[in-house]
C-alpha angles and dihedrals in degrees: 000000000000120000117207128193124182094214094190138351107197131112132214099359137018116251129203090260100028130058122200121278115283137141129211122198127191127191126165088348095303120113140207126194124203114204127351116210127171112311096010093132091060092059092041088056090051090052085063102216094118130235108250096083098052098121101169137030118194119199119202093199142329105267111127096247088064103040112021093092094061102094094054094042093051091049090050091050088051090050090054089068100260116158103163118096120266123220119222117195125195148120121309108296096038093125091054093046095049095044090050092050091047094058083095091050106051096151097074102139100204137062120261118214119197132212113193118197127203127231102248127080131345118298133208112218128196112223114205120228093017142081092227120126104210126195131179132198129185117249136192113270133127092266133029105299135168140204117217133213124195120198128187105203124206127207122219123270117281112262106215095186092053091047092052091058092059117094094229133107115270093242087070092062093078091052091054091044089058090056100259126133119229137193121219127175093343097312130105119229120195131198093248088068090070104023133079126221117316113270126225112278133193129270136189124183129195132195130167135163101027147108112240098283125207110258097023093107089057091046093054094037115149094358112160089223128018112196106198137168119257098179092168126032100195123079088213088072094064094115091051090048090052092048094051096036096243136124138247123228088251093053092051089049092053090053090050091050094046090048094049091227124172099233137003117217111192117213145154094067121190113254085233089065105072094167111040091166087074090071102041092110088065086067100034094054085064102031114018098201094063121133134189107236123229134188112287094007101168135190139159124226117207130196114259096251098044 
C-alpha cells in the first residue's frame, strides 16, 4: 500500500484556509515529503502520520513558497527523536539554499545528505532508508524546477518449484525473493531464478510551477495519481499563465489525458482563486477523473492483487 496526503494546495502565499503546496507519501512506515513552504509542518502535524520517519524531502525549486518551511520542519523532525540522516533532493544549489535557511536552526541533531540534480533529462535517484524509486524531470518555470515521480516496484510471485530445483539451502530463498543476489559454493544465484514476471506496482507523479513542458506526459505516464498545478482555473487567463510560467486547469487535464494517468489532483492554486471548484469542469471536459485538491486530501493506493 501507498498512503498519499496532499498536505497543502496553495501557491505563492499561505491563506487562512489553504496551506502551500506539498505532498506527503508513506510506504512501509517510511515517508517522503515533496516541497516545504511556510507553515508546512502545521498541516503535516494535522495529517497525523508523525515526523520521525520522514527520510527524504524533495524540492521542486527554490521559490519561498516551496522551501521557507524547512528550518522549522527539520527542527520538529529532530525533536521527534530522529537520529538517522535525512536526504534532501533538489536542483543544483540545494545544499547552499538549505544551509543558508538553517542558519536560524542550528540545533538540528541529524546529518543532512544532499542530492543535486542537473537541468537536462530525467534522472533516477536512489533514496536511502526507503523502498521508493524516485525520478526527476526538468519542467518549464522561470528558474530551475523539477517534476518528481515516485514508483513502488513489485517483484514477481515466488516460484516454489523453481526454487526447489536450486542446490542452495532453503534459508537463501527469502534473500532471492527480496531481490538480492547471492553466492553459494562458487556459483551466483539471481532473483529471477525464483521469481515470476514483475507485477504492476504503484506510481505517483507531482508537478508544480510550470508551463506544460514537452515530455512531461511521457514522464508521468500511467501514474495512479498525477498531482499537477492548476494555478488558474479559467482558460481566459492563458496569457497570464504563459507570462508567469504556470498552468491552467485545462492544460493540466491535457497532460493527464496524454499520460493515461488514473487520477488528476489539481493543486498550487492562485491566492486570487478562492473557489477553484467553480472551474473543475474546465478540467473534467478533457479528463473526466480530475479532482480539485484540498488541504490534507488523503487516499491509499493498493496493489492490484491485494
